[in-house]
N, C-alpha and C positions, 0 to 999 in steps of 0.2 A: 557764265564762264568762270568768274572769280570764285564762285562757290566750289567749282571743281578743283581749282588750284588749292584752295584752303583745305579741302578734304584730303587732297594728295599730300599736302605738307603735314597735316595731323597724322596721317597714316605712317609717313616716314618717321616722324618723331616717336610715335608709339612703338614702331618696329625697332628703333634704335635705343629706346629707353633702358632696357636691361644692360646694354653695353655701357651706357652713361653711368648707371648706378655702380657698376663694377669699377669703372674708372675713378669714381669718387672715393672708393675704398682704398685705391692704391694704383698709381699710374705704372704703365709698363716700363717707362723710363724714369730715372730718378730726377731728371731735369725738370724745372718748373716750366709751365707753359709760357710761350713767347708773348711779348707785349702785343697789343692790338696794332694793326698796320697803320692806324690813324694817329699813332703817337707823334710827338714833336719831330718835325723834319730836320734832317742833318745836312750839312754841306757834303759834297762828294767825298772830300778827304775824310770827314768824320764817318761817313757810311762805309768807306773802304776799311778803315781801322776797326770799326765794329764788326764788319763781316769777317775780317781776318781773325778777330778774337774768337768768333764762333767756330771757325776753322773747317766746318764740313757743310755740305749741301746735298740734299737728295731731290732729284728732279724726276717727275713723271711726264712723259711726252708720247704722242702718237707717232713721232718721227725718229727714225734711227739717226738722222743727221744731228740730233741734239747731243749725241755722244761726242762728236767732233767739237761742237761748240763748248760742251762741258770740259773737254780736255784743254782747249785753248783758254777758256776762262780760268780754269784751275792753275794753269801754268803762269798766267798773267798775275793772278792775285794770291797765289799760294794757298788756295782753298781746295780741299779734297772733295771732288764731285762724283756722285753716283747717279747715273741716268738709267731709269727703267722705262722700257718702251711698252706701252699698253694700248689696246684698242679702246675706243670711246666707251663702249658699254661696260667693260670690266673696270675701266678707270673711274667712271662716275660712281659705281657701286663701291669700289675700294676706298676712294676718297671719303665717301659718305660714312662708311663704317669706321674708318680710322679716325676721322674727325669727331664722330659721335663718342667714341671711346677714348679720345684724347691720347692716342698712341703716338709714339715717336716714329713718324713715317715721313711723308713727303713734305718738303719745305716750299717748293714751287711746282705748280701744275700747269701744263699746257694742254688744253682740251677744247674740242669742238662740240657741236650739237647744242646750240644756245637754248633751245626749248627746254631740254632736260636740265641743263646747268642752272637756268634761272630758277626753276622750281625746286630741284633736289639739292643744289649746292649753295646758291646765293640766298634764296629766301630762308633757308634753314640756318644760315650763318656759318656754314661749314667752310666757306671760302670768302676772301675779301679781295676786292680789286685794288690794284696799285699802279699808278702812273708816275714815272720819274718826274720830279719837280721841274726839271728844265725842259720837259717835253709837253707839259700841260697846256701851254699856250700855243704849241706847234701842231700837235696831233688834233685832227678834227674831233669835236665833242662826241659825234656818233660812234667814234672808235674808242671812246673812253668810258661812256656810260651806257648801261649799268656795269659793264665789265671792260677791262682794258684789253684791246685787241693787240695781239702780237704779230699775227700773220694773216693775210687775206688770200683766199684761194678761189679761183674761177672755174665754174662749170658752164660750158657753152655748147650750143647746138653745133656739132662738128660733122662734116659730111665727107664722103668719098670724092676726092677732087681729081681723080685720074683723067677723066674725060669731060668733067662737068665744072661749070662755074657755080657760084652760090645759088642754090635752087629755090630758096624761099625769101620773102621779104616780110611775111606776116605769120605769126604762130598758128593762126587759124587754118592755114594751108595744111598743117600737119594733121588736121582732122578730116581732110578730104580723102575720097576713095583712092586717089593716085598714090597716097602714102600708106595705104593699108598694109600692115605687116612689114614695113620697111624702116621703122624707127625703133630705137632701143634706148633704155636707160637702166641704171642700177635700181634694183627693187627698193622702193622707199621704206618698206618695212625692215629692210636689212641695213639701211644707212640713214641715220637721223637727219643729216643735212639735206638729203633729197626730200624727206618728209617735210622738213622746215620750209623748203622752197615751195612745195605745193600748198602748204599752210599760208605762206606769205601772199600768194596770188589770190587768196580769198579775202584779204584785207580790202576794205572799201576802195582805197585809192588805186590799188592794182586791178581790182575787179572792174572799176570804172574805165581804166585804161584798156582793158581787154574788150569791154563793150564798145568803146570808141574804135578800137582796131577792127572789130568785126564789121561795124558800119562802114568804115573806110574801105575795107576790102570788098564787101558785098553790096554796098549801097542801100542797106536796110538795117533796121534795128534787130538785135538778137532777141529771139523768143525764148524766154527762160522756162526751164523745167526744174530748176534747182534754185538755191538761195540767191545766187548772183552769178555774174559772168565768169568769176574765178572757178566756182564749182562746175559751171557748165563746160568750160574748156577742159577741166580735168576729166569730166565724164566722157566727153567726145574724144579726147586724146587717148584715154585708156581703152575705150571701146572701138578704136580704129586699128586694133591689132597690135598695140604697143607690146614690144618684147622686153621682158624684165630679166636682167642679168645679175650675176653675183659679184662681178669684178669689172671696174672701169678699164683695166688692162686688157682683159679678154674682149670686152666690147669694142675697144679701139682697134684691136687686131682684126676683128670681124668686119667692122665698118670700113677700115682702110685697106683691106686686102685688094690687090690689083687683079684685073682681069674679070671683074664681075659684070654680069649683064645688066643688073639694075643698080641704080644709085641708092646708097644707104645714108641714113642720118641717125645721129645719137646725141644724147645729152650726157657729157662726161667731162672729167677734169682736163683742163688745158695742159697740165704737165705731161700728159701722155704724148703730146706732140714732140717732146724732147727726144724721144727714141724712134720717131717715125722713120727717119732716114735710115738708121741702122737696121730697122725691121722691114724696110722696103714697103712702107705703108703710104698711101695717098690720102692725106688728111688736111683739112683746112677749116678754120672757124668761121661761123656766120657773124657778120657785122650788121649793126643797125636794123635788126629785125623788129617789126612792130608787134607788141609794145616792149618786148624784151628779147635779147639774144641768149638768155640763160640766167644764171644767178651767180652771186659770189657770197662766200661765207667766211666768218672769222675763225681763227684759232685763238682762244683767249688765254691770257697769262694771269694767274691768280695765286694767292698765298693762302694755304689752308689754315684754319683756326688753330690747328695743333702743331704748326711749324715750330721747331726748336731753333731754327736759324733764320729768323725773319730778315735780319739785315743782309745776310748773304743772298736771300731770296730777292730782296729789293735790288741788290747790286746785279744779280743775274738777269733780272728783267730789264734793267737799264742797259746791260751789255747786249741782250738779245735785240734791243731796239737801236743799237748802234751799228755803224758800218762794219765793224769787226764781227759782231754777232750775226749780222744779216748775210755775210759773205757765203756761208754754207747753204743759204736758202735763196740766193740770187739766181734763180733759174726760172724758166718759162712756167707760168702758172702760179707763182708765189710772189706776193707783193707786201711790202712793209707799210703800215699806216703812218710811219714817219716820212713826211713828204721829202725829206732831204735824201732819202735812200731810193734810188731809181732802179727798176728792174732793167738790166742791160740786155736781157735775152728777148724781150718783147717790145716791138716799136709802139705798142699801145700801152699807155700809162694806166694805172689804176683809177686815176681821175677820169680818163676817157671811158674806161670800162664801166665806171659807176653810172654813166649816162645810158648805158646799154643793158645793164644787168639788174636783176632784183637783188636788193641787199637784205640780209637776214636781220630781223628785229626779234631778239630773244624773248622780250616781254609778250609780244603778240603770239609768237610760237607757243609759249607756255600757256597762253590764254585759249588759243583756238585749235591747237594740234589734235586734241582728242576728238573733236568734231570731224576733222578732216580724215583722221584714221578710220573713224566709224563709217564715214561716207565711202571711203575707198574700199573698205571691207565689203560693203554692200554692193558695189558695182563691179568688183573684180571677180 
């Protein structure tokens, strides 16, 4: 697996080499590259003064809500903020090219899909993780290393609740004939976090949990036709008529529509429950399913190597992890890694969800995702 990662990194470096050589001849901006993020730490007052001296900040984010956060941050600190909304695929490619060429571009980046980030942005040195000094002993280490998590998002097995209670207690039930053709999820080849989830359940600890859950449900050991119980569940789950969609919004509307003869189930983001009442949808999440009720994934905050406003970027990450910065994201489905910030829309805390959901490990996803993609291509 490590060989695959090394080859991927060498390929990226070779691909970017011409841009790097051009950049060495003359940068697009006359400004010198910013200092490394690991430079001497400042007090909060010193950081604010240094950020205000830089005066500008460019933010890349997958969320439109960061425009509001940027406006509020700019008004508070007197820093001009420009926010560009980008999808993950184009953002990773854009950050890679701009960092390789040392262009005057993004100063802080919020991006998901840990598997690709680890290989294409972190391993290559195109981004650096930054955790505000006063939060380093507060935020759990798994939310800081290897990348600083800014937001946590949940994707759960959600069902039509119009006439039914929670229909399953074990994920192996979704491989049974009674659920054939009645389960949906977004195509993992179209959304990296879904592919990362499938990759995670092939990790030894989660594969073992799946094997144990199978025995608990059926009273016998799972007979493997694949590498481990993670791969076996993926195979049986997909081959039981799983329907793949392009949008969590559309899937939620199909699953939750009232008046249906059959009960439907889908794996999609919890934030779609925010609009369920307005759309007249009957939706409810599954809790305490063996061995997982779904997964949750991070949106990472990082500073590109070509940032010209490193101090403003640091200050913005600090702000994003504060009560003020979190206010725009304090909605069902979004959770801060800062334990002092509670989601007021969900009675279930992220600490409780952590016991029910698979958490994304970007290093494992970088290591094993190609194998899972190849496996999926073969069975689909």
